Structure formats: structure tokens, C-alpha cells
C-alpha positions in Angstrom: -15.4 27.7 1.1 -11.7 29.5 1.0 -10.3 31.6 2.7 -8.1 33.3 0.3 -5.7 30.3 -1.7 -5.9 27.3 0.8 -9.3 26.1 2.8 -9.4 26.5 6.8 -7.3 23.3 8.9 -9.9 21.9 9.9 -11.7 21.4 6.4 -8.4 20.8 5.3 -8.2 17.9 6.9 -11.3 16.3 6.2 -11.1 17.2 2.5 -7.2 15.7 3.3 -8.9 12.1 4.6 -11.7 13.2 2.0 -9.3 12.3 -1.2 -7.2 9.7 0.3 -10.5 7.4 0.8 -11.3 8.5 -2.4 -7.9 7.6 -4.1 -7.6 4.3 -1.8 -10.7 3.2 -3.7 -8.0 2.6 -5.9 -10.4 0.8 -9.4 -10.6 4.2 -11.8 -8.9 6.8 -13.2 -10.1 10.3 -11.8 -8.8 13.3 -13.2 -8.0 16.7 -11.0 -11.9 18.1 -12.1 -13.4 14.6 -11.2 -11.9 14.3 -7.5 -12.8 18.0 -7.5 -16.5 17.6 -7.6 -16.5 14.6 -5.0 -14.2 17.2 -3.3 -16.7 19.6 -3.1 -13.9 22.7 -3.7 -11.9 24.3 -6.3 -9.7 21.9 -8.6 -7.6 24.4 -7.4 -7.7 23.7 -4.1 -7.4 20.0 -4.7 -4.6 20.4 -6.6 -3.0 22.1 -3.6 -4.0 19.1 -1.3 -2.9 16.5 -4.4 1.0 18.3 -4.3 1.3 18.7 -0.3 0.7 14.4 -0.2 3.3 13.9 -3.1 5.7 16.2 -1.2 5.6 14.7 1.8 5.5 11.1 0.3 2.6 9.7 1.1 1.7 9.9 -2.7 3.6 9.5 -5.9 2.2 10.4 -8.9 2.7 7.4 -11.7 3.4 8.5 -14.8 2.8 5.5 -16.3 -0.5 4.9 -15.2 -0.9 8.4 -15.0 -2.6 7.9 -11.6 -1.6 8.3 -8.2 -0.3 5.8 -5.7 0.3 5.2 -1.8 3.6 6.5 -1.3 6.2 5.3 0.9 5.6 7.3 3.3 1.8 5.8 4.1 3.7 1.6 4.3 6.2 3.7 6.7 3.1 4.8 8.8 1.8 1.1 8.8 4.5 -0.7 10.0 4.5 2.2 13.0 1.4 1.5 13.0 1.3 -2.1 13.8 4.4 -2.6 15.5 2.4 -0.4 18.2 -0.2 -3.1 18.0 2.4 -5.9 18.5 1.0 -7.5 14.5 4.2 -7.5 12.3 3.0 -6.1 8.6 3.8 -8.8 6.0 6.3 -7.7 3.1 4.3 -8.1 -0.4 6.1 -9.6 -3.3 7.1 -7.5 -6.0 5.2 -8.0 -9.0 5.8 -9.3 -12.2 3.8 -9.0 -15.2 4.1 -11.6 -18.4 4.1 -10.6 -21.1 0.3 -11.2 -22.9 0.1 -13.6 -25.6 -0.3 -13.1 -28.9 -4.0 -12.0 -29.6 -5.4 -15.3 -31.9 -3.8 -17.8 -29.8 -5.4 -20.5 -27.9 -3.9 -20.0 -24.7 -5.5 -15.4 -25.0 -8.5 -16.8 -25.8 -8.6 -19.1 -22.5 -7.9 -16.3 -20.2 -10.3 -13.9 -21.7 -13.0 -16.5 -21.4 -11.6 -16.2 -17.7 -11.5 -12.7 -17.1 -15.3 -12.5 -18.1 -15.8 -15.5 -16.7 -14.9 -13.7 -13.6 -11.8 -16.2 -12.6 
């Protein structure tokens, strides 16, 4: 599958799109080996794809969460696409994180019940 140290161009494009789709689903933290396995490539090839996307600002590494997230380039591409399609981009409001309630508090227990119930 690999010529030398790199994937052939067509396969690299396919694997890059698969990688973006995998990461776009979010939710789970996939290690490099797991990503490589799902893509059907070697670990080194997955690293090259990730590093390339990060260098182009398509992805960014979130050190705190230890996951790749969409980079600024994704927003730029989406805004350009929407502008060409005659639509308007909606800017996301910044998220604020409320401090957690003490574990034994009534509010914390109520919040846990709502989450468990699917609220």
C-alpha cells in the first residue's frame, strides 16, 4: 500500500478524507494506533497525515483534551463555501464552562439524574 515512506497520491487523498470523517464524528478519543487501524494504514502513515493537516491548520492538537480538533482553516473553508452558495455563516458563541457543584450537593445530584435520564 505504501511506496517508500508515503502513500500514493490517490490513496493519501482518500485516507485524508477518511481521517477527517473519523475525527469529525468526535465523541471518542482515538489513539494514533487506533486511527491507523481504522484507516487501514501504518501508524507512521497516520502520523504523516495528521502532521500534514495540522501544518495546514486543518487540524489542531488540543493538549488539554489530548485530541485533534478542527483547525481555523476548516472555518475559513466553510465560510467561503457558504458565501459562494449565497448563504451566511453563523458564528458560534463562545462556550462558558460553569464550575462543578460539590459532589454531595443537591444541585450536583439533580444534574447527575438529568444526565442519566438523557436530559
